[in-house]
N, C-alpha and C positions, 0 to 999 in steps of 0.2 A: 557307478560308484556313488555311494551316499556320502556327500561331503557337506551336509548341512544338518541343522537341528533346530528345534523350536524351544523357546523359553519365554518367560514373561519379562517385559521391560519395566523394571521397577517393582513396586508392590501394589497389591489390590487395595481397594477401599474396604473398610470393615463392613461385613454383611451380617444380617441377623435372620435366623430361621426359628420359628416358634412351633412347638408341638406339645399339646396337652400340658401346658404350663412350663415345660422346659424351654430354656432359651439356648440357642446354639449360635455363638459368634464365630464367624469364619474369616480367615486371613490367608492370603497367598503372598509369598515373598520370593524375590529373585535371590538365590544364594549360590556361592561358589565353593564353600568348604564347610566342614562340620563345626568349626569354631564359631562361624557366623550363626549357624543353626542354634547352637547352645545359647548364644547371647540373646537371640530373639525369643527363645522359649523362656529364658529367665525374665525378660522384660514383660512378657505376656502373663507369666505367673504373678508378677508383682502388680500388674495392672488389674488383673482379675483374681485378686487374692482370695476372694470368697467363693470362687467357682468350685465345682465338684471335680471336673475332669478337664485336662488339657491334652487332647488327643491330636496326633499329627502323623504325617507321612512326608518323606522327601525322596528325591532322586537327584543324583549328581553324576556328572560325566558327560562327555561329548561323543566318544566312540565306544568306550567301555563304561557301562552304567553300574552304579551301586545305589541301593535304596534301603529305606527302613520304614516300617509302619509300627506305630505304638498305640495300644488301646488305653493306656493310662488308667487301668482299673475297671474299665468297662468289660463286659463279657468278651471272651476271646473272639477276635476277628469281626467284632461288631462295629468298630470305629476306625482303627488304623488302615485296615485293608480296603474298606469302602472309600476312604479318602485317597489312598494310593491308586485305586481303580480309576479315579477321575484324572489323576496325573497321566495314567496310561491312555485314558480315553481321549484326552486333549493332545497326546503325544508330546509331552513336555519333559524337559530335564533342567537341571540347575534350579530347582524350585522346591519350596517348602510350603505345605499347607497345614495350618493349625486350626482346629475347631475347639473352642472353649464351651463347655456345657455347664449351665446352671440348672440344677435339678428342680423340677416344678412340683414334686410331690406325688406324681402319677408315673408308675413304671411303664415304659414303652415296649418292653419285650425286645428280644434280639432283632426281630424283623423291623420293628419300629426304629430301633437305634441305627441299624444299617441304612435305612431309608433317610433318616435325619442327617447322619454324618455325610452320606453321599450327596444329598441335596445341598447341604451347606458348603461342601467343598466345591461343587459345581457352581454355585452362586459366586463364590470367591474368585474362581477362575474366569467366569463370565464377566466379572468386573475388572479383569486384569488385561492390560495391553499385551497381546501375544505377538512375538516377532520371530523371524527366521534368521539364524546366523550361520555363517559358513565355517567349516572346519578347515583351517589353514595350515600350510607348511611354510617354514622360513628358511631362507638360504643367505649365506654371506658370500658376496661377490668381491673378489680381489683382482684388481687390474691396474694397468698403467694409464697415464693420461692419454696416450695415443688411441686407446680403445674406448675412450669415454663415449664417443658418438655411437659405437656399436652397442654398448651396454644400455645407454639411454633409449636407443631405438627399440630394443627388446622390451625394456621396462614399459615403454609407452604402448607398444603393440599388444603386450600381454596384460596391460592395465594392472601392473604390479604396484603394491603399496610399499613405499620406502619407509622402513621403520627406524633406520639408523644409518648414519653415514659419517665417514671420516676421510678428509682430504689432506694427506700429508705428502711424503715422498712418493707414495703410491696411493691409490684410491681403494676405499673399502665401503661397500654398501650392504645393508641387510634388507632383504625384500620379503614380502609375504604374498603367497598365492594360494588359491583354493587347492585342496588336496587333489581334486579331480584334474587339475591342470598341470600337475608336477611333471608328467611325462613330456608334455609339449615344451615346458621350460627347459628341461634337460636337453631335449633335441635342439633347441635354439642355440644353446651355448656349446654343444658338442664340437662344432667345427672350429671353435676359437680356443685352441689349446693353451694360449697364453693367458686366458682369463680363468681364474680359479673359482670354482663354485663348490661350496660346502654346505651341507644341511646343518642347521643349528636349532636349538630349542627356542620356539617363539616367545615363551614366557621370560626367558633370560634376556631378551632384547628389548622388551617393552618397558 
């Protein structure tokens, strides 16, 4: 079971590729939603207000992916898809790559554009720290104080992350585990009928 994915940790440095007078500035960003992408594109258009094209590609998601590639006025599939191809080549998600072009007066042709946008995107990703993250599932554990030792023993043995806890008349903990370890976790708690285990949305607990 695939329960991990690769992304970049933070943002890349600005990279520059030159071809026949044209300048291509490349940027890679860690993103988690389309709103952030829109804000980044707006800021780059403001920074490079005299540029000719702001081409980009992004991919979002951890288990189900969605993507977009934009040529921004360049010939069809000469910019956005070559950029997206590098996202696929590096096997990344939750990433945005933007390549800003200043036209140098000499047309590069479709082949030249594909090569330039691909190379700039590759340079941006090569200057980015790439990390692997796990796909997790979260569970809420409800139990009485007499079962505290049992619960904590399982948490320690399974190396679970406690993301939330409430100690009142009864105890409640929210834990996070790798998707691939869910079956083992359920088996651990199955004999203890007095301990209630419910699946919850990880994002609502953080």
